[in-house]
One Martini backbone bead per residue (centre of mass of N, CA, C, O) as a GRO file, in nm:
protein
  269
    1MET     BB    1  -4.132   2.086  11.067
    2ILE     BB    2  -4.200   2.273  10.797
    3ASP     BB    3  -4.201   2.597  10.704
    4GLU     BB    4  -4.449   2.714  10.502
    5SER     BB    5  -4.364   3.019  10.464
    6ALA     BB    6  -4.104   2.933  10.280
    7TRP     BB    7  -4.301   2.770  10.028
    8VAL     BB    8  -4.590   2.913  10.045
    9PRO     BB    9  -4.787   3.077   9.864
   10ASP     BB   10  -5.012   3.295   9.823
   11GLY     BB   11  -5.331   3.144   9.744
   12VAL     BB   12  -5.313   2.853   9.792
   13ASN     BB   13  -5.488   2.554   9.732
   14GLN     BB   14  -5.471   2.300   9.967
   15GLY     BB   15  -5.735   2.123   9.867
   16LEU     BB   16  -5.582   2.096   9.585
   17PRO     BB   17  -5.445   1.869   9.416
   18SER     BB   18  -5.112   1.785   9.293
   19ALA     BB   19  -4.883   1.621   9.111
   20ALA     BB   20  -4.622   1.736   9.231
   21ARG     BB   21  -4.702   1.665   9.532
   22VAL     BB   22  -4.755   1.365   9.497
   23TYR     BB   23  -4.472   1.297   9.398
   24ASP     BB   24  -4.329   1.396   9.648
   25PHE     BB   25  -4.462   1.191   9.834
   26LEU     BB   26  -4.358   0.930   9.684
   27LEU     BB   27  -4.047   1.032   9.738
   28GLY     BB   28  -4.049   1.154  10.048
   29GLY     BB   29  -4.142   1.430  10.077
   30ALA     BB   30  -4.246   1.770  10.233
   31HIS     BB   31  -4.406   1.916   9.973
   32ASN     BB   32  -4.713   1.873  10.112
   33PHE     BB   33  -5.048   1.800  10.152
   34ALA     BB   34  -5.321   1.643  10.265
   35SER     BB   35  -5.449   1.616   9.982
   36ASP     BB   36  -5.200   1.475   9.854
   37ARG     BB   37  -5.178   1.234  10.051
   38MET     BB   38  -5.453   1.117   9.990
   39VAL     BB   39  -5.395   1.053   9.695
   40GLY     BB   40  -5.137   0.888   9.740
   41GLU     BB   41  -5.283   0.663   9.901
   42LYS     BB   42  -5.468   0.581   9.669
   43VAL     BB   43  -5.247   0.497   9.478
   44LEU     BB   44  -5.122   0.277   9.670
   45ALA     BB   45  -5.381   0.101   9.691
   46VAL     BB   46  -5.374   0.033   9.363
   47GLN     BB   47  -5.037   0.094   9.360
   48PRO     BB   48  -4.788  -0.044   9.544
   49ASN     BB   49  -4.545   0.062   9.333
   50GLY     BB   50  -4.540   0.377   9.335
   51ARG     BB   51  -4.266   0.446   9.465
   52GLN     BB   52  -4.086   0.284   9.267
   53ILE     BB   53  -4.174   0.428   9.011
   54ALA     BB   54  -4.086   0.709   9.094
   55ALA     BB   55  -3.786   0.635   9.147
   56SER     BB   56  -3.721   0.528   8.859
   57ASN     BB   57  -3.770   0.797   8.720
   58ARG     BB   58  -3.564   0.968   8.876
   59ALA     BB   59  -3.317   0.794   8.800
   60PHE     BB   60  -3.331   0.839   8.499
   61MET     BB   61  -3.277   1.139   8.497
   62GLY     BB   62  -2.989   1.122   8.605
   63ARG     BB   63  -2.873   0.944   8.377
   64ALA     BB   64  -2.945   1.136   8.144
   65VAL     BB   65  -2.774   1.376   8.235
   66ARG     BB   66  -2.503   1.229   8.240
   67TYR     BB   67  -2.506   1.158   7.944
   68MET     BB   68  -2.517   1.445   7.834
   69ILE     BB   69  -2.254   1.538   7.957
   70GLY     BB   70  -2.083   1.317   7.805
   71GLU     BB   71  -2.189   1.465   7.520
   72GLY     BB   72  -2.149   1.797   7.589
   73ILE     BB   73  -2.367   1.905   7.763
   74THR     BB   74  -2.440   2.251   7.925
   75GLN     BB   75  -2.761   2.271   7.864
   76PHE     BB   76  -3.094   2.306   8.023
   77LEU     BB   77  -3.446   2.193   7.973
   78ASP     BB   78  -3.699   2.165   8.227
   79LEU     BB   79  -4.010   2.022   8.186
   80GLY     BB   80  -4.201   1.981   8.440
   81SER     BB   81  -4.016   1.967   8.715
   82GLY     BB   82  -4.128   2.032   8.982
   83ILE     BB   83  -4.035   1.935   9.291
   84PRO     BB   84  -3.766   1.955   9.466
   85THR     BB   85  -3.521   1.706   9.496
   86VAL     BB   86  -3.311   1.480   9.502
   87GLY     BB   87  -3.141   1.512   9.204
   88ASN     BB   88  -3.124   1.748   9.033
   89VAL     BB   89  -3.024   1.875   8.745
   90HIS     BB   90  -2.821   2.088   8.854
   91GLU     BB   91  -2.672   1.897   9.044
   92VAL     BB   92  -2.573   1.696   8.835
   93ALA     BB   93  -2.446   1.890   8.625
   94GLN     BB   94  -2.264   2.075   8.823
   95LYS     BB   95  -2.091   1.843   8.927
   96ALA     BB   96  -1.965   1.781   8.640
   97ASN     BB   97  -2.037   2.099   8.547
   98PRO     BB   98  -2.030   2.412   8.680
   99GLY     BB   99  -2.126   2.560   8.393
  100SER     BB  100  -2.399   2.469   8.396
  101ARG     BB  101  -2.724   2.526   8.249
  102VAL     BB  102  -3.055   2.592   8.405
  103VAL     BB  103  -3.406   2.543   8.315
  104TYR     BB  104  -3.707   2.572   8.476
  105VAL     BB  105  -4.050   2.436   8.427
  106ASP     BB  106  -4.359   2.547   8.588
  107TYR     BB  107  -4.709   2.578   8.718
  108ASP     BB  108  -4.642   2.530   9.008
  109GLU     BB  109  -4.616   2.724   9.282
  110ILE     BB  110  -4.443   2.543   9.464
  111ALA     BB  111  -4.219   2.471   9.269
  112VAL     BB  112  -4.128   2.762   9.217
  113SER     BB  113  -4.079   2.862   9.505
  114HIS     BB  114  -3.872   2.642   9.588
  115SER     BB  115  -3.673   2.689   9.357
  116GLN     BB  116  -3.599   2.979   9.427
  117LEU     BB  117  -3.471   2.909   9.697
  118MET     BB  118  -3.261   2.695   9.591
  119LEU     BB  119  -3.136   2.909   9.357
  120ALA     BB  120  -3.014   3.103   9.531
  121GLY     BB  121  -2.707   3.217   9.387
  122ASN     BB  122  -2.758   3.072   9.104
  123ASP     BB  123  -2.658   3.190   8.795
  124ASN     BB  124  -2.707   2.892   8.627
  125ALA     BB  125  -3.008   2.902   8.755
  126THR     BB  126  -3.367   2.862   8.687
  127VAL     BB  127  -3.717   2.968   8.713
  128VAL     BB  128  -4.031   2.908   8.538
  129ARG     BB  129  -4.354   3.014   8.500
  130GLY     BB  130  -4.526   2.757   8.308
  131ASP     BB  131  -4.657   2.610   8.009
  132PHE     BB  132  -4.524   2.356   7.822
  133CYS     BB  133  -4.776   2.351   7.610
  134GLU     BB  134  -4.640   2.653   7.538
  135PRO     BB  135  -4.374   2.698   7.354
  136GLY     BB  136  -4.373   2.995   7.266
  137GLU     BB  137  -4.366   3.112   7.555
  138VAL     BB  138  -4.123   2.965   7.672
  139LEU     BB  139  -3.902   3.037   7.448
  140GLU     BB  140  -3.958   3.368   7.505
  141THR     BB  141  -3.849   3.379   7.771
  142PRO     BB  142  -3.612   3.570   7.906
  143GLU     BB  143  -3.472   3.354   8.091
  144VAL     BB  144  -3.426   3.150   7.868
  145ARG     BB  145  -3.260   3.339   7.675
  146ARG     BB  146  -3.037   3.416   7.880
  147LEU     BB  147  -2.929   3.110   7.952
  148LEU     BB  148  -2.991   3.007   7.656
  149ASP     BB  149  -2.835   2.863   7.359
  150PHE     BB  150  -2.994   2.779   7.051
  151SER     BB  151  -2.721   2.740   6.873
  152GLN     BB  152  -2.685   2.517   7.085
  153PRO     BB  153  -2.682   2.249   7.252
  154ILE     BB  154  -2.955   2.078   7.422
  155GLY     BB  155  -3.113   1.964   7.717
  156LEU     BB  156  -3.419   1.795   7.695
  157LEU     BB  157  -3.686   1.770   7.944
  158MET     BB  158  -3.966   1.511   7.970
  159VAL     BB  159  -4.041   1.413   8.283
  160ALA     BB  160  -4.333   1.305   8.373
  161VAL     BB  161  -4.574   1.482   8.186
  162PHE     BB  162  -4.766   1.356   7.950
  163HIS     BB  163  -4.972   1.211   8.156
  164PHE     BB  164  -5.112   1.526   8.175
  165VAL     BB  165  -5.185   1.506   7.860
  166ALA     BB  166  -5.409   1.543   7.637
  167ASP     BB  167  -5.480   1.468   7.314
  168GLU     BB  168  -5.600   1.755   7.242
  169ARG     BB  169  -5.297   1.888   7.276
  170ASP     BB  170  -5.083   1.741   7.116
  171PRO     BB  171  -4.794   1.610   7.199
  172ALA     BB  172  -4.638   1.591   6.928
  173ALA     BB  173  -4.648   1.898   6.865
  174ILE     BB  174  -4.496   1.991   7.112
  175VAL     BB  175  -4.233   1.846   7.059
  176ALA     BB  176  -4.182   1.966   6.773
  177ARG     BB  177  -4.146   2.259   6.863
  178TYR     BB  178  -3.892   2.208   7.029
  179ARG     BB  179  -3.722   2.060   6.821
  180ASP     BB  180  -3.708   2.306   6.615
  181ALA     BB  181  -3.539   2.486   6.837
  182LEU     BB  182  -3.307   2.298   6.809
  183ALA     BB  183  -2.996   2.203   6.787
  184PRO     BB  184  -2.782   2.019   6.662
  185GLY     BB  185  -2.711   1.766   6.915
  186SER     BB  186  -2.939   1.747   7.073
  187LEU     BB  187  -3.110   1.632   7.371
  188PHE     BB  188  -3.381   1.390   7.452
  189ALA     BB  189  -3.590   1.342   7.740
  190LEU     BB  190  -3.830   1.071   7.812
  191SER     BB  191  -4.118   1.009   8.022
  192HIS     BB  192  -4.389   0.751   8.076
  193LEU     BB  193  -4.670   0.642   8.173
  194THR     BB  194  -4.820   0.307   8.200
  195ALA     BB  195  -5.070   0.029   8.138
  196ASP     BB  196  -4.940  -0.232   8.014
  197HIS     BB  197  -4.869  -0.403   8.296
  198ALA     BB  198  -5.130  -0.262   8.481
  199PRO     BB  199  -5.437  -0.181   8.406
  200GLU     BB  200  -5.599  -0.189   8.673
  201GLN     BB  201  -5.414  -0.021   8.852
  202MET     BB  202  -5.396   0.232   8.660
  203ALA     BB  203  -5.698   0.291   8.667
  204GLY     BB  204  -5.687   0.367   8.968
  205VAL     BB  205  -5.504   0.611   8.932
  206VAL     BB  206  -5.689   0.774   8.756
  207GLU     BB  207  -5.915   0.790   8.967
  208ALA     BB  208  -5.746   0.932   9.193
  209MET     BB  209  -5.676   1.193   8.986
  210LYS     BB  210  -5.947   1.320   8.861
  211ASN     BB  211  -5.984   1.555   9.111
  212SER     BB  212  -5.753   1.692   9.023
  213ARG     BB  213  -5.555   1.923   8.838
  214ASP     BB  214  -5.411   1.628   8.728
  215PRO     BB  215  -5.500   1.439   8.515
  216MET     BB  216  -5.470   1.116   8.357
  217TYR     BB  217  -5.274   0.976   8.058
  218PHE     BB  218  -5.225   0.684   7.937
  219ARG     BB  219  -4.978   0.501   7.740
  220SER     BB  220  -4.841   0.332   7.502
  221TYR     BB  221  -4.564   0.237   7.358
  222ASP     BB  222  -4.625   0.349   7.070
  223GLN     BB  223  -4.712   0.632   7.165
  224ILE     BB  224  -4.443   0.705   7.301
  225ALA     BB  225  -4.243   0.653   7.069
  226ALA     BB  226  -4.375   0.873   6.877
  227LEU     BB  227  -4.249   1.127   7.035
  228PHE     BB  228  -3.956   1.073   6.876
  229GLU     BB  229  -4.009   1.208   6.629
  230GLY     BB  230  -3.716   1.333   6.457
  231PHE     BB  231  -3.538   1.149   6.616
  232ASP     BB  232  -3.246   0.980   6.749
  233VAL     BB  233  -3.240   0.696   6.907
  234VAL     BB  234  -3.079   0.571   7.169
  235GLU     BB  235  -2.929   0.350   7.338
  236PRO     BB  236  -3.183   0.109   7.407
  237GLY     BB  237  -3.414   0.294   7.377
  238VAL     BB  238  -3.743   0.227   7.447
  239VAL     BB  239  -3.787   0.170   7.796
  240SER     BB  240  -3.778   0.075   8.087
  241ALA     BB  241  -3.641   0.282   8.306
  242PRO     BB  242  -3.439   0.075   8.456
  243LEU     BB  243  -3.314  -0.011   8.152
  244TRP     BB  244  -3.170   0.266   8.124
  245ARG     BB  245  -2.862   0.249   8.170
  246PRO     BB  246  -2.778   0.075   8.404
  247GLY     BB  247  -2.650  -0.021   8.671
  248ALA     BB  248  -2.534  -0.212   8.890
  249GLY     BB  249  -2.771  -0.441   9.042
  250ILE     BB  250  -3.022  -0.486   8.883
  251GLN     BB  251  -3.341  -0.600   9.019
  252GLU     BB  252  -3.642  -0.635   8.938
  253PRO     BB  253  -3.776  -0.419   8.767
  254VAL     BB  254  -4.000  -0.184   8.768
  255GLU     BB  255  -4.305  -0.129   8.609
  256GLY     BB  256  -4.455   0.190   8.432
  257VAL     BB  257  -4.205   0.317   8.265
  258TYR     BB  258  -4.115   0.493   7.988
  259ALA     BB  259  -3.785   0.541   7.826
  260GLY     BB  260  -3.574   0.803   7.667
  261VAL     BB  261  -3.312   0.893   7.427
  262ALA     BB  262  -3.240   1.169   7.197
  263ARG     BB  263  -3.129   1.295   6.878
  264LYS     BB  264  -3.050   1.569   6.692
  265GLY     BB  265  -2.987   1.596   6.381
  266SER     BB  266  -2.814   1.745   6.097
  267ALA     BB  267  -3.082   1.706   5.889
  268GLY     BB  268  -3.324   1.854   6.058
  269ARG     BB  269  -3.422   1.630   6.287
   0.00000   0.00000   0.00000
């Protein structure tokens, strides 16, 4: 058993499930509570491929970061980063380029607490507690400004976060605000759960999550692709996550997440 005193902040309501901890459970992590595991089991009961979908999303993130490194990106802003598991952005980026700088942003107390422990002693990576749906606040956070140079290209990641954002909060406007803050040549990675391939199963997932603090809002391919407006989407476009620049040996990729990477062009786009 992991000593909870090392990663659970005081005052956390362990009876209220959170998406970050349910995702950690689906990935096989240990930083979750009984309430999170109960929701996770409900998700798996209605969507048996839940673990594979979570893993395919996580694998996409790693490939996207490696692509960005290959394109010369050395600084990253990971929004809605969740609870650290194997293959975090800073691990991938700093393995390829030890000088890479990474800022994580999440509003979940557990995600932030555990990230702080994991990043202790890493001067080129930090975590900020905040709501990524408030770009003005996030972008002006001292730690963000200290570590990231917005006059230079940045790798912006919004991986598996917008399906927790209701239409009323205007996801497209949120993306646009971050896009406008980026220098030309910046790269943007986004993934998003969809009900396109299994509407009945994913409706069950929505039902399982509705009483958590992170209800879910699945979107169609066209709605997700529209979030890349103002960017130049790189090949192979917005596709099922396992099909985005896969390695060798991909067989029967599980569907359920659309993903893509795009570049901010030099003409102010």
